[in-house]
N, CA, C and O atoms as CSV, one atom per row, in Angstrom:
chain,resi,resn,atom,element,x,y,z
A,1,MET,N,N,0.829,-1.190,0.000
A,1,MET,CA,C,0.000,0.000,0.000
A,1,MET,C,C,0.871,1.252,0.000
A,1,MET,O,O,0.553,2.236,-0.667
A,2,ARG,N,N,1.950,1.211,0.736
A,2,ARG,CA,C,2.841,2.370,0.827
A,2,ARG,C,C,3.307,2.807,-0.548
A,2,ARG,O,O,3.368,4.002,-0.838
A,3,ASP,N,N,3.635,1.847,-1.393
A,3,ASP,CA,C,4.167,2.170,-2.710
A,3,ASP,C,C,3.079,2.432,-3.745
A,3,ASP,O,O,3.373,2.867,-4.858
A,4,GLU,N,N,1.826,2.168,-3.386
A,4,GLU,CA,C,0.726,2.371,-4.323
A,4,GLU,C,C,0.100,3.759,-4.203
A,4,GLU,O,O,-0.560,4.212,-5.138
A,5,SER,N,N,0.289,4.435,-3.090
A,5,SER,CA,C,-0.299,5.765,-2.942
A,5,SER,C,C,0.660,6.809,-3.523
A,5,SER,O,O,1.880,6.647,-3.502
A,6,SER,N,N,0.068,7.871,-4.033
A,6,SER,CA,C,0.839,8.933,-4.675
A,6,SER,C,C,0.435,10.284,-4.108
A,6,SER,O,O,-0.662,10.454,-3.576
A,7,VAL,N,N,1.334,11.226,-4.233
A,7,VAL,CA,C,1.017,12.597,-3.843
A,7,VAL,C,C,-0.228,13.026,-4.616
A,7,VAL,O,O,-0.306,12.848,-5.831
A,8,GLY,N,N,-1.194,13.587,-3.906
A,8,GLY,CA,C,-2.437,14.035,-4.522
A,8,GLY,C,C,-3.584,13.057,-4.351
A,8,GLY,O,O,-4.735,13.423,-4.585
A,9,ASP,N,N,-3.302,11.812,-3.947
A,9,ASP,CA,C,-4.382,10.846,-3.703
A,9,ASP,C,C,-5.196,11.276,-2.492
A,9,ASP,O,O,-4.678,11.897,-1.564
A,10,LEU,N,N,-6.477,10.935,-2.518
A,10,LEU,CA,C,-7.335,11.162,-1.366
A,10,LEU,C,C,-7.346,9.919,-0.498
A,10,LEU,O,O,-7.201,8.802,-0.993
A,11,ALA,N,N,-7.520,10.121,0.805
A,11,ALA,CA,C,-7.572,9.018,1.757
A,11,ALA,C,C,-8.494,9.412,2.901
A,11,ALA,O,O,-8.744,10.594,3.138
A,12,PHE,N,N,-8.988,8.418,3.595
A,12,PHE,CA,C,-9.810,8.687,4.769
A,12,PHE,C,C,-8.935,8.703,6.009
A,12,PHE,O,O,-7.990,7.922,6.126
A,13,PHE,N,N,-9.257,9.604,6.939
A,13,PHE,CA,C,-8.598,9.622,8.236
A,13,PHE,C,C,-9.410,8.725,9.145
A,13,PHE,O,O,-10.601,8.958,9.347
A,14,TYR,N,N,-8.772,7.696,9.700
A,14,TYR,CA,C,-9.455,6.701,10.509
A,14,TYR,C,C,-8.937,6.742,11.931
A,14,TYR,O,O,-7.734,6.621,12.165
A,15,HIS,N,N,-9.851,6.914,12.889
A,15,HIS,CA,C,-9.495,6.863,14.311
A,15,HIS,C,C,-9.527,5.412,14.758
A,15,HIS,O,O,-10.535,4.728,14.584
A,16,SER,N,N,-8.425,4.939,15.335
A,16,SER,CA,C,-8.389,3.578,15.876
A,16,SER,C,C,-7.897,3.640,17.308
A,16,SER,O,O,-7.514,4.706,17.791
A,17,SER,N,N,-7.905,2.520,17.980
A,17,SER,CA,C,-7.449,2.448,19.380
A,17,SER,C,C,-8.125,3.514,20.230
A,17,SER,O,O,-7.477,4.226,20.997
A,18,CYS,N,N,-9.439,3.607,20.078
A,18,CYS,CA,C,-10.221,4.567,20.836
A,18,CYS,C,C,-11.577,3.929,21.147
A,18,CYS,O,O,-11.897,2.874,20.599
A,19,PRO,N,N,-12.371,4.547,22.013
A,19,PRO,CA,C,-13.649,3.927,22.375
A,19,PRO,C,C,-14.567,3.624,21.179
A,19,PRO,O,O,-15.227,2.586,21.154
A,20,GLN,N,N,-14.608,4.518,20.201
A,20,GLN,CA,C,-15.425,4.265,19.014
A,20,GLN,C,C,-14.582,4.534,17.766
A,20,GLN,O,O,-14.484,5.677,17.319
A,21,PRO,N,N,-13.976,3.488,17.203
A,21,PRO,CA,C,-13.189,3.683,15.989
A,21,PRO,C,C,-14.080,4.023,14.805
A,21,PRO,O,O,-15.246,3.632,14.755
A,22,GLY,N,N,-13.514,4.756,13.853
A,22,GLY,CA,C,-14.262,5.083,12.648
A,22,GLY,C,C,-13.563,6.128,11.809
A,22,GLY,O,O,-12.524,6.671,12.184
A,23,ILE,N,N,-14.165,6.395,10.659
A,23,ILE,CA,C,-13.648,7.409,9.742
A,23,ILE,C,C,-14.067,8.779,10.255
A,23,ILE,O,O,-15.227,8.992,10.606
A,24,ALA,N,N,-13.110,9.709,10.296
A,24,ALA,CA,C,-13.382,11.026,10.868
A,24,ALA,C,C,-13.023,12.174,9.935
A,24,ALA,O,O,-13.115,13.340,10.319
A,25,GLY,N,N,-12.610,11.849,8.702
A,25,GLY,CA,C,-12.278,12.929,7.792
A,25,GLY,C,C,-11.675,12.435,6.494
A,25,GLY,O,O,-11.391,11.251,6.313
A,26,LEU,N,N,-11.491,13.382,5.607
A,26,LEU,CA,C,-10.893,13.142,4.298
A,26,LEU,C,C,-9.576,13.902,4.258
A,26,LEU,O,O,-9.502,15.058,4.674
A,27,MET,N,N,-8.530,13.238,3.749
A,27,MET,CA,C,-7.217,13.885,3.687
A,27,MET,C,C,-6.585,13.640,2.329
A,27,MET,O,O,-7.032,12.799,1.549
A,28,LEU,N,N,-5.537,14.397,2.074
A,28,LEU,CA,C,-4.786,14.332,0.824
A,28,LEU,C,C,-3.376,13.863,1.148
A,28,LEU,O,O,-2.761,14.349,2.097
A,29,ILE,N,N,-2.861,12.921,0.365
A,29,ILE,CA,C,-1.466,12.503,0.524
A,29,ILE,C,C,-0.610,13.654,0.001
A,29,ILE,O,O,-0.703,14.023,-1.170
A,30,ALA,N,N,0.226,14.218,0.877
A,30,ALA,CA,C,0.951,15.447,0.547
A,30,ALA,C,C,2.448,15.248,0.305
A,30,ALA,O,O,3.142,16.196,-0.062
A,31,SER,N,N,2.954,14.029,0.504
A,31,SER,CA,C,4.375,13.781,0.250
A,31,SER,C,C,4.573,12.333,-0.180
A,31,SER,O,O,3.707,11.480,0.017
A,32,LYS,N,N,5.720,12.085,-0.765
A,32,LYS,CA,C,6.108,10.703,-1.046
A,32,LYS,C,C,6.457,10.034,0.282
A,32,LYS,O,O,6.732,10.709,1.274
A,33,ALA,N,N,6.442,8.706,0.290
A,33,ALA,CA,C,6.821,7.963,1.494
A,33,ALA,C,C,8.296,8.201,1.819
A,33,ALA,O,O,9.133,8.299,0.922
A,34,TYR,N,N,8.598,8.292,3.108
A,34,TYR,CA,C,9.974,8.461,3.581
A,34,TYR,C,C,10.141,7.672,4.868
A,34,TYR,O,O,9.156,7.339,5.528
A,35,ALA,N,N,11.366,7.375,5.223
A,35,ALA,CA,C,11.644,6.627,6.446
A,35,ALA,C,C,11.138,7.416,7.656
A,35,ALA,O,O,11.477,8.587,7.827
A,36,ASP,N,N,10.343,6.780,8.475
A,36,ASP,CA,C,9.831,7.403,9.692
A,36,ASP,C,C,11.000,7.630,10.651
A,36,ASP,O,O,11.613,6.662,11.103
A,37,PRO,N,N,11.321,8.884,10.971
A,37,PRO,CA,C,12.498,9.152,11.803
A,37,PRO,C,C,12.381,8.635,13.231
A,37,PRO,O,O,13.403,8.443,13.890
A,38,THR,N,N,11.171,8.405,13.728
A,38,THR,CA,C,11.028,7.945,15.116
A,38,THR,C,C,11.587,6.549,15.322
A,38,THR,O,O,11.930,6.185,16.446
A,39,GLN,N,N,11.687,5.753,14.248
A,39,GLN,CA,C,12.216,4.394,14.399
A,39,GLN,C,C,13.700,4.378,14.758
A,39,GLN,O,O,14.205,3.378,15.267
A,40,PHE,N,N,14.402,5.485,14.493
A,40,PHE,CA,C,15.841,5.582,14.769
A,40,PHE,C,C,16.152,6.292,16.088
A,40,PHE,O,O,17.301,6.303,16.528
A,41,ASP,N,N,15.137,6.883,16.718
A,41,ASP,CA,C,15.298,7.685,17.927
A,41,ASP,C,C,15.144,6.798,19.163
A,41,ASP,O,O,14.042,6.355,19.485
A,42,GLN,N,N,16.258,6.542,19.851
A,42,GLN,CA,C,16.234,5.635,21.002
A,42,GLN,C,C,15.348,6.129,22.137
A,42,GLN,O,O,14.945,5.335,22.986
A,43,SER,N,N,15.037,7.417,22.173
A,43,SER,CA,C,14.172,7.936,23.231
A,43,SER,C,C,12.690,7.873,22.835
A,43,SER,O,O,11.822,8.217,23.637
A,44,SER,N,N,12.402,7.442,21.620
A,44,SER,CA,C,11.027,7.377,21.128
A,44,SER,C,C,10.379,6.038,21.486
A,44,SER,O,O,11.045,5.003,21.460
A,45,PRO,N,N,9.091,6.050,21.818
A,45,PRO,CA,C,8.400,4.771,22.043
A,45,PRO,C,C,8.303,3.942,20.758
A,45,PRO,O,O,7.951,2.764,20.814
A,46,TYR,N,N,8.606,4.535,19.616
A,46,TYR,CA,C,8.538,3.850,18.328
A,46,TYR,C,C,9.913,3.410,17.821
A,46,TYR,O,O,10.054,2.983,16.675
A,47,PHE,N,N,10.918,3.518,18.683
A,47,PHE,CA,C,12.269,3.080,18.321
A,47,PHE,C,C,12.231,1.610,17.911
A,47,PHE,O,O,11.587,0.789,18.564
A,48,ASP,N,N,12.930,1.290,16.823
A,48,ASP,CA,C,12.986,-0.082,16.316
A,48,ASP,C,C,14.445,-0.466,16.118
A,48,ASP,O,O,15.102,0.003,15.188
A,49,LEU,N,N,14.932,-1.303,16.981
A,49,LEU,CA,C,16.329,-1.721,16.963
A,49,LEU,C,C,16.714,-2.367,15.636
A,49,LEU,O,O,17.877,-2.301,15.238
A,50,LYS,N,N,15.773,-2.980,14.953
A,50,LYS,CA,C,16.067,-3.675,13.697
A,50,LYS,C,C,16.109,-2.736,12.484
A,50,LYS,O,O,16.546,-3.147,11.409
A,51,SER,N,N,15.669,-1.506,12.636
A,51,SER,CA,C,15.681,-0.547,11.531
A,51,SER,C,C,17.054,0.080,11.378
A,51,SER,O,O,17.706,0.434,12.361
A,52,THR,N,N,17.479,0.210,10.141
A,52,THR,CA,C,18.748,0.892,9.846
A,52,THR,C,C,18.475,1.936,8.769
A,52,THR,O,O,17.445,1.897,8.096
A,53,ASP,N,N,19.411,2.867,8.619
A,53,ASP,CA,C,19.266,3.871,7.564
A,53,ASP,C,C,19.166,3.200,6.195
A,53,ASP,O,O,18.428,3.661,5.324
A,54,GLU,N,N,19.909,2.112,6.013
A,54,GLU,CA,C,19.916,1.413,4.732
A,54,GLU,C,C,18.641,0.591,4.523
A,54,GLU,O,O,18.179,0.431,3.394
A,55,LYS,N,N,18.080,0.074,5.610
A,55,LYS,CA,C,16.875,-0.766,5.530
A,55,LYS,C,C,15.870,-0.356,6.600
A,55,LYS,O,O,15.684,-1.073,7.583
A,56,PRO,N,N,15.222,0.787,6.416
A,56,PRO,CA,C,14.207,1.194,7.393
A,56,PRO,C,C,13.006,0.239,7.321
A,56,PRO,O,O,12.652,-0.246,6.246
A,57,ARG,N,N,12.395,-0.019,8.464
A,57,ARG,CA,C,11.233,-0.912,8.512
A,57,ARG,C,C,9.915,-0.147,8.489
A,57,ARG,O,O,8.871,-0.737,8.211
A,58,TRP,N,N,9.941,1.147,8.775
A,58,TRP,CA,C,8.719,1.937,8.887
A,58,TRP,C,C,8.806,3.159,7.988
A,58,TRP,O,O,9.844,3.817,7.920
A,59,THR,N,N,7.718,3.456,7.302
A,59,THR,CA,C,7.665,4.651,6.463
A,59,THR,C,C,6.498,5.530,6.887
A,59,THR,O,O,5.592,5.095,7.597
A,60,ALA,N,N,6.542,6.746,6.444
A,60,ALA,CA,C,5.491,7.710,6.744
A,60,ALA,C,C,5.242,8.550,5.491
A,60,ALA,O,O,6.078,8.612,4.590
A,61,VAL,N,N,4.100,9.180,5.455
A,61,VAL,CA,C,3.804,10.190,4.442
A,61,VAL,C,C,3.207,11.387,5.170
A,61,VAL,O,O,2.613,11.239,6.237
A,62,ASP,N,N,3.365,12.551,4.600
A,62,ASP,CA,C,2.696,13.731,5.126
A,62,ASP,C,C,1.309,13.787,4.511
A,62,ASP,O,O,1.117,13.438,3.346
A,63,VAL,N,N,0.348,14.228,5.303
A,63,VAL,CA,C,-1.024,14.350,4.824
A,63,VAL,C,C,-1.543,15.752,5.116
A,63,VAL,O,O,-1.036,16.456,5.989
A,64,LYS,N,N,-2.565,16.134,4.361
A,64,LYS,CA,C,-3.194,17.440,4.553
A,64,LYS,C,C,-4.691,17.219,4.702
A,64,LYS,O,O,-5.308,16.529,3.891
A,65,LEU,N,N,-5.267,17.804,5.736
A,65,LEU,CA,C,-6.703,17.684,5.956
A,65,LEU,C,C,-7.468,18.356,4.816
A,65,LEU,O,O,-7.199,19.504,4.464
A,66,VAL,N,N,-8.416,17.628,4.249
A,66,VAL,CA,C,-9.317,18.189,3.242
A,66,VAL,C,C,-10.625,18.585,3.910
A,66,VAL,O,O,-11.134,19.687,3.705
A,67,LYS,N,N,-11.168,17.662,4.717
A,67,LYS,CA,C,-12.430,17.946,5.394
A,67,LYS,C,C,-12.586,17.052,6.607
A,67,LYS,O,O,-12.447,15.833,6.511
A,68,LYS,N,N,-12.875,17.656,7.749
A,68,LYS,CA,C,-13.235,16.896,8.931
A,68,LYS,C,C,-14.702,16.507,8.790
A,68,LYS,O,O,-15.517,17.308,8.333
A,69,THR,N,N,-15.041,15.283,9.180
A,69,THR,CA,C,-16.420,14.816,9.053
A,69,THR,C,C,-16.928,14.322,10.402
A,69,THR,O,O,-16.176,14.234,11.373
A,70,ARG,N,N,-18.181,14.012,10.442
A,70,ARG,CA,C,-18.707,13.327,11.623
A,70,ARG,C,C,-18.058,11.950,11.647
A,70,ARG,O,O,-17.558,11.487,10.621
A,71,LEU,N,N,-18.057,11.303,12.780
A,71,LEU,CA,C,-17.475,9.969,12.885
A,71,LEU,C,C,-18.402,8.942,12.221
A,71,LEU,O,O,-19.578,8.837,12.566
A,72,LEU,N,N,-17.864,8.210,11.287
A,72,LEU,CA,C,-18.579,7.103,10.649
A,72,LEU,C,C,-18.030,5.824,11.259
A,72,LEU,O,O,-16.971,5.333,10.866
A,73,GLY,N,N,-18.774,5.291,12.233
A,73,GLY,CA,C,-18.302,4.144,12.998
A,73,GLY,C,C,-18.429,2.825,12.262
A,73,GLY,O,O,-19.125,2.718,11.252
A,74,LEU,N,N,-17.745,1.831,12.787
A,74,LEU,CA,C,-17.733,0.504,12.177
A,74,LEU,C,C,-19.128,-0.109,12.118
A,74,LEU,O,O,-19.478,-0.734,11.117
A,75,ASP,N,N,-19.933,0.056,13.172
A,75,ASP,CA,C,-21.281,-0.512,13.171
A,75,ASP,C,C,-22.116,0.053,12.026
A,75,ASP,O,O,-22.829,-0.687,11.348
A,76,GLU,N,N,-22.026,1.357,11.814
A,76,GLU,CA,C,-22.773,1.978,10.721
A,76,GLU,C,C,-22.254,1.492,9.370
A,76,GLU,O,O,-23.042,1.224,8.464
A,77,MET,N,N,-20.943,1.378,9.232
A,77,MET,CA,C,-20.378,0.904,7.960
A,77,MET,C,C,-20.806,-0.523,7.654
A,77,MET,O,O,-21.023,-0.869,6.493
A,78,ARG,N,N,-20.931,-1.357,8.687
A,78,ARG,CA,C,-21.335,-2.764,8.480
A,78,ARG,C,C,-22.763,-2.884,7.946
A,78,ARG,O,O,-23.131,-3.932,7.416
A,79,ARG,N,N,-23.556,-1.850,8.075
A,79,ARG,CA,C,-24.940,-1.888,7.581
A,79,ARG,C,C,-25.072,-1.413,6.136
A,79,ARG,O,O,-26.183,-1.350,5.609
A,80,VAL,N,N,-23.962,-1.079,5.491
A,80,VAL,CA,C,-23.977,-0.556,4.120
A,80,VAL,C,C,-23.546,-1.652,3.154
A,80,VAL,O,O,-22.417,-2.137,3.221
A,81,ASP,N,N,-24.447,-2.041,2.253
A,81,ASP,CA,C,-24.164,-3.139,1.315
A,81,ASP,C,C,-22.874,-2.930,0.528
A,81,ASP,O,O,-22.100,-3.870,0.351
A,82,GLU,N,N,-22.634,-1.701,0.052
A,82,GLU,CA,C,-21.451,-1.420,-0.766
A,82,GLU,C,C,-20.140,-1.618,0.000
A,82,GLU,O,O,-19.073,-1.709,-0.608
A,83,LEU,N,N,-20.215,-1.684,1.317
A,83,LEU,CA,C,-19.012,-1.829,2.137
A,83,LEU,C,C,-18.838,-3.248,2.684
A,83,LEU,O,O,-17.941,-3.493,3.491
A,84,SER,N,N,-19.680,-4.174,2.253
A,84,SER,CA,C,-19.661,-5.528,2.825
A,84,SER,C,C,-18.326,-6.248,2.637
A,84,SER,O,O,-17.973,-7.093,3.460
A,85,GLY,N,N,-17.585,-5.941,1.590
A,85,GLY,CA,C,-16.295,-6.589,1.367
A,85,GLY,C,C,-15.100,-5.749,1.775
A,85,GLY,O,O,-13.960,-6.115,1.490
A,86,MET,N,N,-15.343,-4.635,2.436
A,86,MET,CA,C,-14.261,-3.720,2.799
A,86,MET,C,C,-13.307,-4.372,3.796
A,86,MET,O,O,-13.740,-4.921,4.809
A,87,ARG,N,N,-12.011,-4.310,3.507
A,87,ARG,CA,C,-11.004,-4.943,4.376
A,87,ARG,C,C,-11.047,-4.408,5.804
A,87,ARG,O,O,-10.774,-5.142,6.754
A,88,LEU,N,N,-11.384,-3.147,5.952
A,88,LEU,CA,C,-11.474,-2.542,7.276
A,88,LEU,C,C,-12.452,-3.292,8.168
A,88,LEU,O,O,-12.262,-3.364,9.382
A,89,LEU,N,N,-13.496,-3.849,7.569
A,89,LEU,CA,C,-14.553,-4.497,8.350
A,89,LEU,C,C,-14.317,-5.988,8.566
A,89,LEU,O,O,-15.136,-6.651,9.202
A,90,ALA,N,N,-13.220,-6.526,8.055
A,90,ALA,CA,C,-12.911,-7.948,8.219
A,90,ALA,C,C,-12.542,-8.239,9.671
A,90,ALA,O,O,-11.861,-7.441,10.316
A,91,ARG,N,N,-12.983,-9.360,10.172
A,91,ARG,CA,C,-12.652,-9.781,11.537
A,91,ARG,C,C,-11.136,-9.926,11.682
A,91,ARG,O,O,-10.464,-10.465,10.803
A,92,GLY,N,N,-10.616,-9.438,12.800
A,92,GLY,CA,C,-9.195,-9.571,13.088
A,92,GLY,C,C,-8.296,-8.629,12.315
A,92,GLY,O,O,-7.073,-8.747,12.396
A,93,ASN,N,N,-8.866,-7.695,11.568
A,93,ASN,CA,C,-8.049,-6.759,10.794
A,93,ASN,C,C,-7.256,-5.862,11.726
A,93,ASN,O,O,-7.801,-5.307,12.681
A,94,ARG,N,N,-5.962,-5.721,11.445
A,94,ARG,CA,C,-5.117,-4.843,12.254
A,94,ARG,C,C,-4.279,-3.924,11.374
A,94,ARG,O,O,-3.314,-3.323,11.847
A,95,LEU,N,N,-4.635,-3.811,10.116
A,95,LEU,CA,C,-3.884,-2.943,9.213
A,95,LEU,C,C,-4.175,-1.485,9.528
A,95,LEU,O,O,-5.311,-1.127,9.840
A,96,SER,N,N,-3.165,-0.655,9.448
A,96,SER,CA,C,-3.383,0.773,9.674
A,96,SER,C,C,-3.560,1.522,8.360
A,96,SER,O,O,-4.108,2.624,8.335
A,97,VAL,N,N,-3.099,0.927,7.278
A,97,VAL,CA,C,-3.246,1.509,5.952
A,97,VAL,C,C,-3.735,0.401,5.042
A,97,VAL,O,O,-3.160,-0.688,5.022
A,98,MET,N,N,-4.794,0.669,4.286
A,98,MET,CA,C,-5.329,-0.357,3.401
A,98,MET,C,C,-6.013,0.284,2.204
A,98,MET,O,O,-6.449,1.433,2.275
A,99,PRO,N,N,-6.108,-0.454,1.109
A,99,PRO,CA,C,-6.784,0.092,-0.066
A,99,PRO,C,C,-8.293,0.178,0.149
A,99,PRO,O,O,-8.877,-0.581,0.922
A,100,VAL,N,N,-8.897,1.115,-0.549
A,100,VAL,CA,C,-10.350,1.284,-0.559
A,100,VAL,C,C,-10.760,1.306,-2.023
A,100,VAL,O,O,-10.197,2.066,-2.811
A,101,SER,N,N,-11.725,0.489,-2.394
A,101,SER,CA,C,-12.160,0.462,-3.794
A,101,SER,C,C,-12.914,1.746,-4.138
A,101,SER,O,O,-13.342,2.487,-3.253
A,102,VAL,N,N,-13.067,1.990,-5.418
A,102,VAL,CA,C,-13.819,3.165,-5.877
A,102,VAL,C,C,-15.252,3.093,-5.360
A,102,VAL,O,O,-15.800,4.101,-4.914
A,103,THR,N,N,-15.858,1.918,-5.415
A,103,THR,CA,C,-17.234,1.750,-4.927
A,103,THR,C,C,-17.321,2.077,-3.448
A,103,THR,O,O,-18.241,2.774,-3.020
A,104,GLU,N,N,-16.364,1.575,-2.655
A,104,GLU,CA,C,-16.346,1.850,-1.216
A,104,GLU,C,C,-16.111,3.327,-0.943
A,104,GLU,O,O,-16.772,3.919,-0.089
A,105,PHE,N,N,-15.170,3.922,-1.666
A,105,PHE,CA,C,-14.867,5.345,-1.494
A,105,PHE,C,C,-16.105,6.191,-1.781
A,105,PHE,O,O,-16.455,7.081,-1.006
A,106,ASP,N,N,-16.761,5.900,-2.905
A,106,ASP,CA,C,-17.958,6.662,-3.279
A,106,ASP,C,C,-19.078,6.490,-2.258
A,106,ASP,O,O,-19.764,7.456,-1.924
A,107,ALA,N,N,-19.270,5.267,-1.760
A,107,ALA,CA,C,-20.325,5.015,-0.771
A,107,ALA,C,C,-20.059,5.796,0.517
A,107,ALA,O,O,-20.979,6.382,1.088
A,108,ILE,N,N,-18.816,5.805,0.971
A,108,ILE,CA,C,-18.468,6.531,2.197
A,108,ILE,C,C,-18.654,8.037,1.999
A,108,ILE,O,O,-19.193,8.723,2.869
A,109,CYS,N,N,-18.210,8.537,0.865
A,109,CYS,CA,C,-18.392,9.966,0.586
A,109,CYS,C,C,-19.869,10.332,0.561
A,109,CYS,O,O,-20.251,11.390,1.059
A,110,LYS,N,N,-20.699,9.476,-0.008
A,110,LYS,CA,C,-22.150,9.736,-0.066
A,110,LYS,C,C,-22.744,9.766,1.348
A,110,LYS,O,O,-23.527,10.655,1.683
A,111,ILE,N,N,-22.365,8.791,2.161
A,111,ILE,CA,C,-22.868,8.740,3.541
A,111,ILE,C,C,-22.487,9.999,4.317
A,111,ILE,O,O,-23.293,10.546,5.070
A,112,LEU,N,N,-21.249,10.449,4.121
A,112,LEU,CA,C,-20.740,11.594,4.870
A,112,LEU,C,C,-21.052,12.942,4.217
A,112,LEU,O,O,-20.758,13.994,4.784
A,113,GLY,N,N,-21.646,12.903,3.027
A,113,GLY,CA,C,-21.998,14.159,2.351
A,113,GLY,C,C,-20.800,14.925,1.841
A,113,GLY,O,O,-20.797,16.156,1.852
A,114,ILE,N,N,-19.771,14.203,1.390
A,114,ILE,CA,C,-18.576,14.871,0.853
A,114,ILE,C,C,-18.342,14.440,-0.590
A,114,ILE,O,O,-17.385,14.890,-1.221
């Protein structure tokens, strides 16, 4: 997924690890992927001993907020036929970045009025 996104692509901002996870906005990919500097910082909780400058294990991109939306929670998304195959809704999913089909993207935008 990291190598498939490009500067200018739209993406959803998803809140996770919170009482009610869900989509909370629309954002724009604003930079190419680069090595996440926190993986090299020994004082960071994200320090990764296995990461090296030559072979970083974690990447990041800069994003720009396009529009903040109401929270579209997982329960509501599960009731939408067009989202029935969405990877986000699969049991045991732990991905933080994942593809969204055109049909899924359009359905979410319609629900959120964007």
